[in-house]
N, CA, C and O atoms as a GROMACS GRO file, in nm:
protein
  372
    1MET      N    1   9.181   8.866  10.205
    1MET     CA    2   9.206   8.977  10.293
    1MET      C    3   9.362   8.980  10.283
    1MET      O    4   9.433   8.892  10.333
    2VAL      N    5   9.399   9.068  10.227
    2VAL     CA    6   9.546   9.121  10.194
    2VAL      C    7   9.614   9.127  10.343
    2VAL      O    8   9.547   9.188  10.428
    3THR      N    9   9.768   9.057  10.393
    3THR     CA   10   9.809   9.082  10.488
    3THR      C   11   9.952   9.186  10.467
    3THR      O   12  10.020   9.202  10.365
    4ARG      N   13   9.965   9.237  10.576
    4ARG     CA   14  10.059   9.364  10.552
    4ARG      C   15  10.199   9.295  10.599
    4ARG      O   16  10.215   9.260  10.716
    5ARG      N   17  10.290   9.279  10.507
    5ARG     CA   18  10.412   9.209  10.568
    5ARG      C   19  10.512   9.324  10.604
    5ARG      O   20  10.599   9.311  10.689
    6ASP      N   21  10.493   9.432  10.533
    6ASP     CA   22  10.602   9.550  10.527
    6ASP      C   23  10.551   9.629  10.617
    6ASP      O   24  10.485   9.712  10.554
    7ALA      N   25  10.544   9.656  10.749
    7ALA     CA   26  10.473   9.743  10.831
    7ALA      C   27  10.574   9.781  10.928
    7ALA      O   28  10.577   9.743  11.045
    8ARG      N   29  10.684   9.884  10.851
    8ARG     CA   30  10.748   9.956  10.913
    8ARG      C   31  10.706  10.072  10.975
    8ARG      O   32  10.597  10.113  10.935
    9THR      N   33  10.763  10.143  11.068
    9THR     CA   34  10.724  10.257  11.109
    9THR      C   35  10.775  10.368  11.046
    9THR      O   36  10.897  10.388  11.051
   10ASP      N   37  10.697  10.449  10.982
   10ASP     CA   38  10.748  10.579  10.930
   10ASP      C   39  10.853  10.652  11.016
   10ASP      O   40  10.826  10.627  11.133
   11ALA      N   41  10.953  10.726  11.010
   11ALA     CA   42  11.030  10.818  11.089
   11ALA      C   43  10.933  10.932  11.164
   11ALA      O   44  10.948  10.964  11.281
   12ASN      N   45  10.869  10.968  11.108
   12ASN     CA   46  10.785  11.082  11.134
   12ASN      C   47  10.634  11.038  11.242
   12ASN      O   48  10.568  11.121  11.305
   13GLU      N   49  10.614  10.927  11.241
   13GLU     CA   50  10.494  10.876  11.314
   13GLU      C   51  10.489  10.908  11.463
   13GLU      O   52  10.382  10.949  11.510
   14PRO      N   53  10.612  10.890  11.554
   14PRO     CA   54  10.605  10.908  11.657
   14PRO      C   55  10.521  11.088  11.680
   14PRO      O   56  10.415  11.113  11.738
   15GLU      N   57  10.613  11.181  11.613
   15GLU     CA   58  10.572  11.286  11.660
   15GLU      C   59  10.430  11.341  11.563
   15GLU      O   60  10.392  11.456  11.581
   16ILE      N   61  10.358  11.254  11.463
   16ILE     CA   62  10.212  11.289  11.422
   16ILE      C   63  10.145  11.208  11.563
   16ILE      O   64  10.030  11.238  11.594
   17ILE      N   65  10.189  11.147  11.612
   17ILE     CA   66  10.100  11.067  11.704
   17ILE      C   67  10.084  11.139  11.863
   17ILE      O   68   9.991  11.120  11.942
   18GLU      N   69  10.190  11.214  11.880
   18GLU     CA   70  10.219  11.320  11.980
   18GLU      C   71  10.144  11.418  11.981
   18GLU      O   72  10.091  11.461  12.083
   19ALA      N   73  10.125  11.484  11.817
   19ALA     CA   74  10.063  11.630  11.808
   19ALA      C   75   9.891  11.600  11.835
   19ALA      O   76   9.812  11.678  11.887
   20LEU      N   77   9.860  11.449  11.777
   20LEU     CA   78   9.731  11.411  11.802
   20LEU      C   79   9.696  11.411  11.917
   20LEU      O   80   9.589  11.469  11.938
   21GLU      N   81   9.753  11.362  12.013
   21GLU     CA   82   9.727  11.312  12.173
   21GLU      C   83   9.700  11.451  12.221
   21GLU      O   84   9.597  11.491  12.276
   22ALA      N   85   9.822  11.528  12.186
   22ALA     CA   86   9.833  11.649  12.237
   22ALA      C   87   9.668  11.750  12.229
   22ALA      O   88   9.628  11.839  12.304
   23ALA      N   89   9.611  11.694  12.120
   23ALA     CA   90   9.458  11.751  12.070
   23ALA      C   91   9.356  11.746  12.154
   23ALA      O   92   9.267  11.824  12.186
   24GLY      N   93   9.394  11.608  12.190
   24GLY     CA   94   9.304  11.505  12.262
   24GLY      C   95   9.261  11.401  12.186
   24GLY      O   96   9.147  11.364  12.211
   25ALA      N   97   9.320  11.342  12.098
   25ALA     CA   98   9.280  11.236  11.993
   25ALA      C   99   9.346  11.146  12.081
   25ALA      O  100   9.451  11.167  12.141
   26LEU      N  101   9.230  10.979  12.082
   26LEU     CA  102   9.306  10.876  12.120
   26LEU      C  103   9.326  10.811  11.986
   26LEU      O  104   9.249  10.801  11.891
   27VAL      N  105   9.483  10.761  12.006
   27VAL     CA  106   9.538  10.746  11.915
   27VAL      C  107   9.572  10.589  11.915
   27VAL      O  108   9.634  10.559  12.018
   28TYR      N  109   9.544  10.455  11.809
   28TYR     CA  110   9.597  10.337  11.800
   28TYR      C  111   9.683  10.299  11.728
   28TYR      O  112   9.638  10.314  11.614
   29ARG      N  113   9.786  10.256  11.723
   29ARG     CA  114   9.884  10.218  11.618
   29ARG      C  115   9.809  10.071  11.545
   29ARG      O  116   9.793  10.017  11.654
   30VAL      N  117   9.770  10.000  11.476
   30VAL     CA  118   9.694   9.930  11.412
   30VAL      C  119   9.787   9.852  11.301
   30VAL      O  120   9.794   9.729  11.294
   31LYS      N  121   9.860   9.944  11.212
   31LYS     CA  122   9.926   9.883  11.122
   31LYS      C  123   9.820   9.832  10.971
   31LYS      O  124   9.821   9.876  10.856
   32TRP      N  125   9.765   9.759  11.016
   32TRP     CA  126   9.647   9.712  10.915
   32TRP      C  127   9.507   9.718  10.954
   32TRP      O  128   9.464   9.656  11.052
   33PRO      N  129   9.424   9.804  10.864
   33PRO     CA  130   9.484   9.792  10.695
   33PRO      C  131   9.578   9.878  10.678
   33PRO      O  132   9.674   9.861  10.603
   34LEU      N  133   9.551  10.011  10.773
   34LEU     CA  134   9.660  10.130  10.757
   34LEU      C  135   9.742  10.152  10.875
   34LEU      O  136   9.753  10.055  10.949
   35ASP      N  137   9.810  10.275  10.914
   35ASP     CA  138   9.890  10.257  11.026
   35ASP      C  139   9.794  10.285  11.143
   35ASP      O  140   9.762  10.192  11.218
   36LEU      N  141   9.742  10.425  11.164
   36LEU     CA  142   9.652  10.472  11.272
   36LEU      C  143   9.521  10.444  11.292
   36LEU      O  144   9.458  10.432  11.186
   37LEU      N  145   9.452  10.427  11.404
   37LEU     CA  146   9.304  10.424  11.397
   37LEU      C  147   9.277  10.539  11.505
   37LEU      O  148   9.293  10.509  11.623
   38VAL      N  149   9.235  10.674  11.470
   38VAL     CA  150   9.242  10.780  11.575
   38VAL      C  151   9.067  10.827  11.625
   38VAL      O  152   8.988  10.880  11.546
   39ALA      N  153   9.040  10.800  11.743
   39ALA     CA  154   8.913  10.870  11.765
   39ALA      C  155   8.929  11.020  11.821
   39ALA      O  156   9.009  11.058  11.906
   40PHE      N  157   8.842  11.090  11.758
   40PHE     CA  158   8.863  11.257  11.782
   40PHE      C  159   8.692  11.289  11.783
   40PHE      O  160   8.615  11.253  11.694
   41ARG      N  161   8.653  11.370  11.913
   41ARG     CA  162   8.495  11.411  11.886
   41ARG      C  163   8.433  11.327  11.850
   41ARG      O  164   8.367  11.352  11.750
   42GLY      N  165   8.418  11.182  11.910
   42GLY     CA  166   8.308  11.117  11.883
   42GLY      C  167   8.308  11.076  11.728
   42GLY      O  168   8.196  11.038  11.694
   43THR      N  169   8.392  11.074  11.636
   43THR     CA  170   8.432  11.019  11.520
   43THR      C  171   8.598  10.908  11.515
   43THR      O  172   8.704  10.931  11.573
   44PHE      N  173   8.575  10.827  11.455
   44PHE     CA  174   8.678  10.728  11.410
   44PHE      C  175   8.748  10.771  11.257
   44PHE      O  176   8.694  10.760  11.146
   45TYR      N  177   8.884  10.821  11.288
   45TYR     CA  178   8.933  10.829  11.141
   45TYR      C  179   9.052  10.715  11.169
   45TYR      O  180   9.096  10.660  11.269
   46VAL      N  181   9.085  10.709  10.991
   46VAL     CA  182   9.190  10.605  10.988
   46VAL      C  183   9.308  10.698  10.906
   46VAL      O  184   9.292  10.778  10.814
   47LEU      N  185   9.427  10.656  10.970
   47LEU     CA  186   9.551  10.738  10.866
   47LEU      C  187   9.659  10.655  10.825
   47LEU      O  188   9.700  10.558  10.888
   48GLU      N  189   9.704  10.699  10.713
   48GLU     CA  190   9.810  10.643  10.667
   48GLU      C  191   9.908  10.737  10.677
   48GLU      O  192   9.911  10.849  10.627
   49VAL      N  193  10.014  10.663  10.770
   49VAL     CA  194  10.138  10.797  10.774
   49VAL      C  195  10.246  10.765  10.664
   49VAL      O  196  10.265  10.657  10.607
   50LYS      N  197  10.302  10.864  10.649
   50LYS     CA  198  10.386  10.885  10.512
   50LYS      C  199  10.515  10.955  10.511
   50LYS      O  200  10.507  11.053  10.585
   51THR      N  201  10.625  10.945  10.458
   51THR     CA  202  10.706  11.040  10.514
   51THR      C  203  10.734  11.094  10.365
   51THR      O  204  10.731  11.014  10.272
   52GLU      N  205  10.759  11.219  10.344
   52GLU     CA  206  10.805  11.281  10.211
   52GLU      C  207  10.853  11.245  10.126
   52GLU      O  208  10.970  11.210  10.137
   53GLY      N  209  10.788  11.236  10.008
   53GLY     CA  210  10.878  11.153   9.878
   53GLY      C  211  10.793  11.016   9.867
   53GLY      O  212  10.797  10.948   9.764
   54SER      N  213  10.711  10.977   9.989
   54SER     CA  214  10.687  10.810   9.965
   54SER      C  215  10.510  10.817   9.943
   54SER      O  216  10.430  10.901   9.984
   55GLY      N  217  10.492  10.711   9.872
   55GLY     CA  218  10.306  10.701   9.858
   55GLY      C  219  10.301  10.584   9.907
   55GLY      O  220  10.385  10.523   9.972
   56LEU      N  221  10.158  10.544   9.861
   56LEU     CA  222  10.136  10.415   9.895
   56LEU      C  223  10.173  10.317   9.821
   56LEU      O  224  10.202  10.331   9.702
   57ASN      N  225  10.177  10.186   9.894
   57ASN     CA  226  10.223  10.043   9.795
   57ASN      C  227  10.082  10.032   9.772
   57ASN      O  228   9.980  10.096   9.798
   58LYS      N  229  10.126   9.895   9.695
   58LYS     CA  230  10.010   9.842   9.608
   58LYS      C  231   9.876   9.802   9.717
   58LYS      O  232   9.759   9.833   9.697
   59ASN      N  233   9.923   9.735   9.818
   59ASN     CA  234   9.826   9.677   9.919
   59ASN      C  235   9.734   9.785   9.961
   59ASN      O  236   9.611   9.779   9.951
   60GLN      N  237   9.827   9.924  10.029
   60GLN     CA  238   9.765  10.028  10.077
   60GLN      C  239   9.672  10.101   9.963
   60GLN      O  240   9.554  10.127   9.989
   61ALA      N  241   9.717  10.126   9.862
   61ALA     CA  242   9.618  10.164   9.768
   61ALA      C  243   9.450  10.097   9.720
   61ALA      O  244   9.338  10.142   9.701
   62LYS      N  245   9.515   9.971   9.716
   62LYS     CA  246   9.393   9.896   9.696
   62LYS      C  247   9.311   9.922   9.823
   62LYS      O  248   9.202   9.974   9.802
   63VAL      N  249   9.335   9.903   9.917
   63VAL     CA  250   9.279   9.965  10.050
   63VAL      C  251   9.225  10.101  10.066
   63VAL      O  252   9.104  10.104  10.088
   64VAL      N  253   9.282  10.208  10.062
   64VAL     CA  254   9.217  10.314  10.021
   64VAL      C  255   9.101  10.322   9.946
   64VAL      O  256   8.999  10.375   9.990
   65LYS      N  257   9.111  10.257   9.800
   65LYS     CA  258   9.005  10.258   9.696
   65LYS      C  259   8.911  10.184   9.741
   65LYS      O  260   8.795  10.211   9.710
   66ASP      N  261   8.942  10.072   9.826
   66ASP     CA  262   8.815   9.999   9.871
   66ASP      C  263   8.725  10.053   9.990
   66ASP      O  264   8.606  10.026  10.005
   67MET      N  265   8.801  10.134  10.071
   67MET     CA  266   8.750  10.202  10.165
   67MET      C  267   8.655  10.339  10.099
   67MET      O  268   8.543  10.371  10.141
   68MET      N  269   8.731  10.407   9.986
   68MET     CA  270   8.665  10.474   9.940
   68MET      C  271   8.502  10.442   9.884
   68MET      O  272   8.398  10.500   9.912
   69LEU      N  273   8.523  10.344   9.810
   69LEU     CA  274   8.405  10.284   9.740
   69LEU      C  275   8.288  10.245   9.828
   69LEU      O  276   8.178  10.205   9.789
   70HIS      N  277   8.334  10.264   9.975
   70HIS     CA  278   8.232  10.215  10.082
   70HIS      C  279   8.190  10.375  10.149
   70HIS      O  280   8.107  10.375  10.240
   71GLY      N  281   8.239  10.487  10.110
   71GLY     CA  282   8.232  10.584  10.166
   71GLY      C  283   8.322  10.622  10.284
   71GLY      O  284   8.284  10.678  10.387
   72CYS      N  285   8.416  10.595  10.262
   72CYS     CA  286   8.517  10.623  10.370
   72CYS      C  287   8.644  10.660  10.341
   72CYS      O  288   8.716  10.606  10.257
   73PHE      N  289   8.684  10.787  10.436
   73PHE     CA  290   8.788  10.834  10.317
   73PHE      C  291   8.936  10.871  10.419
   73PHE      O  292   8.952  10.969  10.491
   74PRO      N  293   9.018  10.774  10.399
   74PRO     CA  294   9.123  10.750  10.504
   74PRO      C  295   9.203  10.857  10.472
   74PRO      O  296   9.214  10.891  10.354
   75GLY      N  297   9.256  10.908  10.554
   75GLY     CA  298   9.388  11.021  10.548
   75GLY      C  299   9.501  10.967  10.506
   75GLY      O  300   9.532  10.850  10.531
   76ILE      N  301   9.580  11.057  10.430
   76ILE     CA  302   9.738  11.023  10.377
   76ILE      C  303   9.810  11.103  10.446
   76ILE      O  304   9.803  11.211  10.389
   77VAL      N  305   9.889  11.113  10.555
   77VAL     CA  306   9.948  11.220  10.616
   77VAL      C  307  10.074  11.211  10.640
   77VAL      O  308  10.126  11.114  10.695
   78TYR      N  309  10.159  11.356  10.583
   78TYR     CA  310  10.271  11.357  10.590
   78TYR      C  311  10.357  11.420  10.716
   78TYR      O  312  10.477  11.406  10.738
   79SER      N  313  10.272  11.482  10.778
   79SER     CA  314  10.335  11.574  10.914
   79SER      C  315  10.220  11.592  10.982
   79SER      O  316  10.105  11.588  10.939
   80PRO      N  317  10.274  11.619  11.129
   80PRO     CA  318  10.158  11.647  11.239
   80PRO      C  319  10.038  11.713  11.191
   80PRO      O  320   9.920  11.685  11.212
   81GLU      N  321  10.100  11.826  11.111
   81GLU     CA  322   9.971  11.941  11.061
   81GLU      C  323   9.886  11.890  10.988
   81GLU      O  324   9.769  11.917  11.015
   82ASP      N  325   9.915  11.795  10.866
   82ASP     CA  326   9.814  11.709  10.822
   82ASP      C  327   9.747  11.625  10.894
   82ASP      O  328   9.638  11.590  10.848
   83ALA      N  329   9.785  11.577  11.006
   83ALA     CA  330   9.718  11.477  11.079
   83ALA      C  331   9.591  11.520  11.163
   83ALA      O  332   9.482  11.467  11.188
   84LEU      N  333   9.667  11.666  11.203
   84LEU     CA  334   9.544  11.747  11.238
   84LEU      C  335   9.435  11.804  11.203
   84LEU      O  336   9.329  11.826  11.261
   85LYS      N  337   9.494  11.834  11.056
   85LYS     CA  338   9.377  11.903  10.972
   85LYS      C  339   9.286  11.765  10.898
   85LYS      O  340   9.177  11.783  10.844
   86SER      N  341   9.347  11.639  10.906
   86SER     CA  342   9.245  11.507  10.866
   86SER      C  343   9.138  11.482  10.994
   86SER      O  344   9.032  11.422  10.976
   87ILE      N  345   9.168  11.520  11.086
   87ILE     CA  346   9.060  11.519  11.173
   87ILE      C  347   9.012  11.610  11.229
   87ILE      O  348   8.958  11.579  11.335
   88GLY      N  349   9.006  11.762  11.188
   88GLY     CA  350   8.919  11.858  11.180
   88GLY      C  351   8.980  11.919  11.306
   88GLY      O  352   8.901  11.997  11.359
   89ALA      N  353   9.101  11.907  11.373
   89ALA     CA  354   9.168  11.994  11.514
   89ALA      C  355   9.226  12.056  11.422
   89ALA      O  356   9.249  12.147  11.501
   90MET      N  357   9.276  12.096  11.319
   90MET     CA  358   9.302  12.243  11.267
   90MET      C  359   9.285  12.263  11.114
   90MET      O  360   9.288  12.191  11.014
   91LEU      N  361   9.262  12.417  11.147
   91LEU     CA  362   9.182  12.440  11.019
   91LEU      C  363   9.287  12.426  10.899
   91LEU      O  364   9.407  12.456  10.902
   92ILE      N  365   9.198  12.363  10.771
   92ILE     CA  366   9.235  12.386  10.628
   92ILE      C  367   9.276  12.499  10.565
   92ILE      O  368   9.202  12.563  10.490
   93GLU      N  369   9.407  12.535  10.592
   93GLU     CA  370   9.409  12.681  10.522
   93GLU      C  371   9.422  12.675  10.328
   93GLU      O  372   9.424  12.780  10.263
   0.00000   0.00000   0.00000
């Protein structure tokens, strides 16, 4: 298991959590393997919060790849709108 040592909170995370909760989601800050575990309308979602211009680090990229190999597709979100779209609370345009 890879441990996550660099678990800084991205500056946009509070506003993303606020938007998710306002939409009726239950949000847990888990930080490992990714930032947020979100329960919404009977489904769990795993989200990684990023700021514009940033990307996944090596450990995060491995976690995302491993999850995808098992049929799980975590969301990489940069804004409240991204987060809401990733859980189906907002239409994708």
